[in-house]
C-alpha positions as CSV (number, residue, x, y, z in Angstrom):
1,M,125.0,142.3,87.7
2,E,123.8,145.4,89.6
3,A,120.7,147.2,88.5
4,S,123.0,150.5,87.3
5,D,124.6,147.5,84.7
6,R,121.4,146.7,83.4
7,A,120.2,149.9,82.5
8,R,123.6,150.7,80.5
9,P,123.7,148.4,77.3
10,E,127.5,149.6,76.8
11,R,128.5,148.1,79.8
12,R,127.3,144.5,78.9
13,N,130.0,142.1,78.0
14,L,129.2,139.2,75.7
15,A,131.9,136.6,76.9
16,R,130.1,136.9,80.0
17,P,126.6,137.0,79.5
18,A,124.4,138.3,82.3
19,P,120.8,137.8,83.3
20,L,118.4,140.2,81.3
21,T,114.7,140.5,82.4
22,V,112.1,141.7,80.2
23,L,111.8,144.8,82.0
24,D,115.5,145.8,81.8
25,P,115.4,147.1,78.0
26,R,113.0,149.7,78.9
27,A,115.2,151.8,80.9
28,W,117.5,152.0,77.8
29,P,117.1,154.5,75.2
30,Q,114.0,153.9,73.0
31,H,113.8,154.2,69.1
32,T,110.8,154.3,67.0
33,A,110.6,152.4,63.8
34,R,107.1,153.1,61.3
35,V,106.9,150.0,58.9
36,S,104.1,149.3,56.2
37,F,103.5,146.3,54.3
38,E,101.0,144.8,52.2
39,H,99.2,141.8,53.8
40,R,97.7,139.6,51.2
41,T,94.3,139.4,52.5
42,G,93.9,142.8,54.6
43,G,95.6,145.3,52.4
44,V,98.7,147.7,53.5
45,Q,99.1,147.5,57.1
46,H,100.8,150.0,59.2
47,H,102.6,149.6,62.5
48,R,105.0,151.3,64.9
49,F,107.7,149.7,67.0
50,E,109.4,151.1,69.9
51,G,112.3,150.0,72.1
52,P,116.0,149.2,71.8
53,L,117.8,148.4,68.8
54,L,118.7,144.8,68.8
55,H,122.5,145.2,68.9
56,E,121.8,147.2,72.3
57,V,120.0,144.2,73.6
58,L,122.7,141.7,72.4
């Protein structure tokens, strides 16, 4: 697989899996999700996650 293919998630083919490095998804469009949840001992926690959407990686 060429580097240009790894940079384009829409070109991936599930019928022919290809190697994926940890750095590959960093070149893909990034999304931000802010989440809050109540931890049983620590009160409400707030977190922000950034990266490609799961369906873009798969």
